[in-house]
N, C-alpha and C positions, 0 to 999 in steps of 0.2 A: 203311273206310266204302263203298269201292267194293263189297267183297265183300258188306256187309250189304244195300246196294241191290241188287246183282244177285240175292240171296237173294229178296229181297221182289218184286221183278220176276217171279221166276219162278214165285212162287206165285199170282201174278194172271194173268199172259199166258204161255202156253207156246209161243207162236209167234216170242216175241224171243230164243230161246236161240241161234241161231247169230249174231245180232249181238252179243250179249254176250259170247259166246267170243271175237269178234274184239276186242272191246274189251278183254278179260282179257288177251288176248295182248299187246296192245299195251302195256298197264299193266306186264305182266311184263317185256315187253323194255326198258323205261323203266328199271326197278328194277335190271336187270342193268348197264344202263349206268353207274347211279350207284354200284353197288357196284365196278365197276372203276375209275371215277375217285376213289374213296376209298382203294381199295387203292394206287393210284399216289402219292396224296399221302402216305399212311400210310408208303409205302417211303423217298419224300423226305425227309420228317421225322427218320426214324430215321438216314438218312445224314447228315442236317445234325446231329443230336443227337451223333451219334459223332464227326463232325469238330470240334463244340464241344468235346467231353469231350477229344478228343486235343490241341486247341490249349491247353485247360486245363492237360493233365498237363505239355504241354511248358512252359508258362509258370511252372507251379509247381516243375519240376525246375530251372528258370533261376533263379528266386527263391530256392529252396532253395540252391544253388549260392553265391549272391550272399551270403545271411546266413552261410553256413558261412565264406566268406572274411572278412567283417566280423568274425566272432566270432574267427576265428583272428588278424586282425590287432589286434583288441581285447586278446586274451590275450597276444600278442607284447608289446603296448605295456605291460601292467600287470606282466609279467615283467620287462621291462627297468627300469621304475619301482622295482619291489621290489628288483631286483638293486643298482639305485643307493642306494636308502636303506640297505640292508643294508652297503654299501660305505663309506657315510659313517658309519654307526655304528660300523663297524669301526674306521675311521680316528680316530673321537672315543676310543673305548676305548683304541686303542693310545696317543694323546696323554696321556689320563689316566694310563695305566699309567706312561708317561715322567715325568709331572709328579710322581705319589707317588713313584718311585723317587728322582727328586732331591730331595723333601721327606725322605723317610727318610735320605737321607745328610747333608742339612742338620741335621736333628735328631740325627742319630747325633754330628755335630761338635760341636753346642751342648750335648749330654750330657758330651762328654768335657770342655769348657771349663768347665762348671758343677761337674762332679766336682774338676777342678784348683782352681776359686775357693772351693769349699766346704772344700777341705782348706786353703787360705790363711786362708779367714775363721775356721775353726776355731782355728788358732793364734793369730789376732788376738784372738779372743774369750777365750781363755784368758789372754792379756796384759791385756785389759780388766777381766776378772774380779778379776786379782790388784790393778790400779790401782783398782778400785772398793772392794776391801776396805781397801786402804790408805787410801783417801780418808774412808771409814766410820769409821775409827779416828781419824784426824785431826779429823774432825766431832765426833766424840763429846768429844775433847779439848778442842776450840774451845768446844763447848756447857757442858762444865763449867767452862773460864775465865770464860766471858761470865757463867754463873750466879753465880760467886763474885765478880767484878767487880759486878753487879748488887745483890747482897747487901751488899757493901762501900759501894757508892753510897747504897742507902736507909738503911743505918747511920748514915753520915756526915750525909746530907740530913735525916734525920728525916721522911721521906714514901716512900710506895710509889711505884712507877714509873708507875702509872695516875694517881695524884695529879700528879706532876709532869707527865706528859703533858697532864693536863687543864689545868694552869695554864699551860704553855706554849702551848696552844691557844688559850686566853682572850686572853693577851697577844699573840700574834699576830693575833687576830682584831681586838681594839682598834685594833693598830696599822694593821692593813689597812682597817680602815674610816675611820681618819682620813686615811690616805694617799689613799684612794679618794675621800673628799670633797674633798680638797686637789685632787687630778687632774681630777675633775669641774669644780672650780670653774675651774681653770687652762684647761681645754679650753674651757668655755663663755665664759670672758673672751677666749681666743684668737679663738674664732669671732665673739665681739662686735666685735672690733678688726678683723678682716678682712672681715666682712659688713657693718658698720656703715656705711662711707663709701657703698658701692653702695646698701645699702637706703634711707639717708638721700636719695640723689641720687633714686633711682627714687619714694620717696613724695612728694617736695618736687615735683618735677617734675609729677607727676600732680595733687597739690592745685593747682599753679600754673595749670596747664592745664584744670582744671574749676571754673569758677564756677557756685555755687549759692546762691541768696538763702536765708536762714533763715527758715523758716515755722513757726509755732505755732498748733496748733489749741487751742480749748477745748472742754468739754462743754456750752457754752450758746451761743447766738446772740442777737444783740440785734436786734430789728426796729423802726425809727425811724419815728414818727408824725408827721403834719404838725401835728395838734392833738389835745386831749384828748378831743374828742367821739367821734372815732373809736373809742375804746376801748369806750364803750357799744354801739356797734353789732357791735363785735366779739364782745362777750360775750353779746349778744343777751337775749331775755326769758327771765327765770330762767335764765340761762347756757346755753341749748341750743344758740347757736351756737359757743361755745368748747369744749363738752363734745363736739359731733359733730366739730369739727376735731381734738381729742386724740385721739379714738378712731380716727378715719379715718388718723392719721398716725403715732400712737403715741408721740407726745413730750407734754411737759406746757408749758403755756403760763401763764406767770405775769403777772398783771397786777396790779402794786402802784403804788406812789405815786411811782414814776420817772417823771420829766416827759417825756413824747412818746416813751415807748420801751415795747415789750414783751419780756420774755424768754422764748426758746423754749429749753427745757432737756431734754436727752436724750442718752444714751451713743452712739447711732447717729447719725453726720454725715449720712448719706443720708436718714433720716427729718427731721432738723432742716432740712436744705436743701428737702425737699419741703414743710414746713409752712412756711417762711420765704417761698418763692416763691407758694406758694398764698395765704397772707395780702395778699402784694404785689399779685397779681392780683385778691382780692376788694376790697381797699381801693381800687385804681384804678377797678375796675368800678362799685363802689358798691352792688351787689346783694348782700347779706350774709344769708342764710337757709339751713338745713339742705340742701335739695335743691341750691341753687348751690354750696355747700361741697363736698359729695359730688361734683358733676360737676367742679369746678375741681381736687379732689386727683387725681381719676383721670386727667385731662389732664396735670397737673404731674407724677404718677408716670411717666406714658409719655414724657414730656419728658426726665425725669432718666435713665430707662433708656437712651434714645436719645442722651442726652449722655455717658452712661457708655460706651457702644459708640463714639462719635466720639472720646472722650477716648484710650481704649485704640488705637484705629487710628491717631490722630494721633501719639500717643507713639512707637509702632512706627516710623512713618513718620519721625519726627525723629531716632531713633537709629540708623536704618537696618536695622531687624531686618525681616526677610521670612519670609514662608510661617510665621506663627504661627498656632496653631489658634483658631478664631473665640472659643471660650469662655475660653481663657488670654487673649485679647486683653480680652475682657469683665472679666474679673477685674482686669487691669491698669488699666483704666478705673475701676473699684471703688475703687482705691487713693486715687484723688483725694479721697474722702471718708472716709478712714481715718487714723489719727494712731498713733504710736508714741512714748511719753514725749512728747507735744506736738509731735513732728516729723511733718509731712505725710509719709505713707507712698509717696506717688507722686514727690514732689521726692527723698525720701531713696533711692529705688529707682532713678531717674534718676541721681542723684550716683553711686551705688555703680557703676551701669552704665559711666558715663564714666570714673570712677576705675579700675576693673578694665580697661577697654579699654585706658588708657594704660599701666598697668603691665604687660599682656599683651604690648603692642606694645614697651616697652622691655625686656621680658625674652627677646624672640624667639618669644614664644607666638601663639596665634591671638586677635587682640584682637575679632574678631566672636562667637566662641564666649563669650569672657569677657564682653563687653556683654551678651549674652543671657541668661547666667547671673546677672550683676547685677541685670538688671531684675525676673528671676522669683525673686530669693533670698528675698524676703517674700511670695511668693504665697498661701502658707499663712494668712496673716493675713486675707485678705478672704474666708471661705467664708460662704454664705448659711446654714448650718446650723453648729452646734457640733460639730466631729469628735471632741473628747475627745482630742485627740493635740498634741505640741508641733508648733508651726508650720512647723519646719525638715521634721520628718517627714512631715507632712501634704503640703507644697508639693511634697517630692520624689515622694511618691505620685502627686500631681496630675500632675507633669511627666512621669513615666513612663505614666500614663493617656494623655496626649495625645501620646505618641510623641516626646518631646523627646531630645536626644543623651545618651548615659549620662553622659558628662563634666558635662553640666549639671545632671542629676538627682543626682549625686554632690555637686556644688558646693552646691545647694540644702540638700540633707540635712546637709552636713557643716559649714556656716558657723556652728554653735553646738556642734561636736564631738560630735553625738549619733550621728552614723556615722562610720566611718574614712574618711579621704581616700584616694582612690585616683588622683589626676590632680594637675598642676601648677596646673589652674585653680581647684581648691576651695581653697586657701590665698590665693591671689589674692582671692577673693570674702570670705573671711573678713577679712584686711585692709582692704579698701576698706569693707566694713561697719562695721569699729571705726572707722576715719578719719573717716566721714560722721556716725556717731553721737556721736564724741568730740570733733568741732569745736565751739569756742566758740559758744554760744548755740544749738545744733542741737537740744538735748533739754531738757525741762523734767520735774525729777522733784518729787513731793511732798515737803515738808519732811521730815513724819515719817519716810517712808522712807529719806530722805538721812542723818538723823540715826541712825536704826537702824544703817545700813550702816557709819557710821563708828564706832559703838560696838561692833559686831561685830567690827570689824577690830582694834581695840584689844584687846578680851577674847580673840581669838583669839591674839594675841601673847603676852598675860600667861600663857596656860596653859603656855608652855614653862617649862622649869627655868632659873634663872639669869637671866631677865629682871627688870629693876628697873623701868623704866618704858616705856610706849609712846604715841607721839603720832601720830594721822593729820592729816597737813597736805595744802596745795595741793589743798582740795575732794576729799579722799579719794584722791588720786592718788599720794600717796607715805605709807608707813607707816615710821617710824623707832622703831627698838628699841634700847633702852639695857640693856646687860648688864652685870653685876658682873666685873670683871676677875678677882677672884679665884676665882670659880667658873666662868667660861666661858673657854677657851682661844681661841686665833685660829682654829685648826682647827674647833674647835666653833662658833665664831660665823659661819664660813662655811658650816657644814652646816646652822646654825640659819636663815641667811637663805634658802638652797635649799628647806629643807623647808617654811618657811613660805610661801613663793612657791608652790609646788606646791599647799599645802592650800588656799590662797585661791583659786588657779586652779580647783580640783575642788569648793570648797564653796559660793563665792559668785558671784553675777550682778552685774556692773559695765560700764559703759561704757568703751571704751579699756583702759588697763592701769595697775596698781598697782606702784610702784616700793618695793621693801623694801630698807630700809638698816638694818644691825646695827651700833651703835657699842659698841666696846669700848677703854676709856682708863683709865690708872692716873694719878692725881694724888698729888703729894707736896706737902703742905702744911704750912708752919711759921709762927709768928709771931716777929717781933723786937721784944722788950720792952724 
């Protein structure tokens, strides 16, 4: 730029050239100074870079020597490890060779021994072959003699060996059956003799310690009236009051010529009780019309449901039974309004519970478990809907549903032998149920069903061969069977009694037990003239 400016100034003014020359000189002198400075710096930088390179080369040599040393040490270490492994493998190979040599020696010894034994066995085998040949010859002789003997015996007896064998089997079978029947009867009698005393003691103590009144229910209820005028008010205009009451309660109300009484008929005791209490409230209140009847019946039904719950709760408290499901407790309360053969179901269940608890205590079992099972054993008789199942099976399923103890469930299902007994509580419940049902006055049967049962007993016994007469006595609790002495032996009489008792037990339903007595006697009769 200075040169351009000086050139321009030279074109304009010619007089300034000496001054410009001076300036150019000064500038040229400054450039020389700068150049000298740059050269010095360059030399220093070169010297420094050479020093750095030298230092780097020295360090590189040092690092190279260190790495070479490390590599040599690593190589030596690997070589030592390799030599060690090689030595170990050589040692193992030597040990294996020694063991193989020992085994070869042992095998060689065993081979020698086996060869000796083989030679010995060969001699023994030859002796055995000779003996076997002798035995075969003797066996052939024996078979020949046996066949000749069989032929002679068949000729003498007049029958073949198979016929004789069959006859012998039949004879032994009949003899074994008779002896088995006699043995069974002896065992049963011995068991009865040894167990009867203790069983009687337990049963008698249980009955003595359990006192229950006899309760008989019918299918009708009698509602007494103060006077005959109330009958007309109960019937209502054109019978609308009595029809309303019958439709709401599900019973039949009979208004006849009976003085001061109305008969309430129905198979459901709960419905009869609702109708009876509703009539009592209506007659006491005096207001008898369809709307009032509907209101009173609804209140009475709620009252009965509440009473059922209270009865179930109170029964469990009285018997000391705790932690029972609310629905099971409610079913226990419904037992108050159910009957079995005329026997109140709640009283029967309480009695069975007390009897079972007493027996369990006498036998060293759990009385609380037995009492709980006794109370619930007929729970299947009080369902609100028809389950179409035997009450024992249905009751067992209810108990299982509400998480009762497995022993209690089995006792409920097995008290009529509909499932197999799996614990000692089950037979106790069955016995207590039979005692409660068989107690005099406890149950009431229809006369026709009672007569049919007695006839069936006698006809069942008459079906057996050799039976002459049969008598059902003691209200059907004993069956006497008279057999012909010339047709039935003593052993057959024992078998007849046993078989008949088993058939009655499997085919008939009855309270308590039935004693089967078979009588066989021989009479010698002569007349003095």
